N, C-alpha and C positions, 0 to 999 in steps of 0.2 A: 737876794733874800737875806743875806747876812744881817742887814740892818733890822729887819723884822725880827730875826732870831735874837739879836742883842736886846731889842726892846722887850720882847717876851721874857727874856731871862731876867730883865730888871722889873718884872711884874707889871708891865704896861700892856693893857689889852689892845689888840690890833683892830683897827678899822680899815678895811681895804675893799678892793673889788675882786671879782672872780676871774681875773686874768692870770695868764701864765701858770705857774705852779703854786701860787699863793694859797688856794684851797687845800693843797696838800699839807700846808703848814698851819694855817689858821682854821680852827674848827668853829664854824659859825654857831654862835650862841654859847659856846663853851669857853674858848680862849680869846674870843673877840667876835667881831661881826664882819660879814661879807655882804656888800651891796652889789646889785647887778652892775655890770660894766656899762659906762656912759649913761648913768642915771644919777645925776647930781642931787635930785630931790630925795632919793632913797638914801644916798650918802649923808645928806644933811640931817634927815630924820634920825639916822643911826647915831650921828654925833650928838644930836640934841638929846637923845635917849640917855646916852652915857653921861653927858654933862649934868643931867638932872637926877642921876642915881649913883652916888659915890660908893654905896654898898655893892652895887653891880660891878662898878669899875674894880673894886678890891677883889671880888670873887673871880672875875674874869682874869685879872692880873695874876692871882695866885695859880689858877689853872694853866695860864699861858706858861708861867715859870716852870711849873711841874712838867708840862709837856716837852719843853725844850730840854730840860735836864734829863728826862727819862728817854726821850727819843733821839736827840741830836748831840747831846754832850759826848765828846770824844772819850772821856773817862768811862762814862756809863756804857758806851758801846764796847770798849775794850773789856769791861768787866763781864758784860753779857757774852762776848765772844769767848773769854776765858772759861766761864762757867759752862757754855755750850760744848767747848772742846773737852773739858774734864768729863762731863756727862757722857759725851760720845765715846770717849776712851773707856769709860766704865760700862758701856753698853746700854745706857739709859736713853730712852727716847724722850724727846722734849714734849711737854704738855702743850696742847693746841687748844 
């Protein structure tokens, strides 16, 4: 999945299938599209939809980048861990 993450970080919306852990990374309709496994017609329809709507491509691409940077960027993770550690030391409970 590193290749998917790199593409998402480059604002490229993903089009993939629902195999393996891909649905954990790609949010269908928000950061890209997921087609059912072994369904080339659905995959082709999804690609056709993207090719005909560049505004959609841009919106999904921006959301994909934001997701990767917020959830998977090591720097962001380190910052979240640091903030959580400071909050725990101060006796603050994280908001859920």
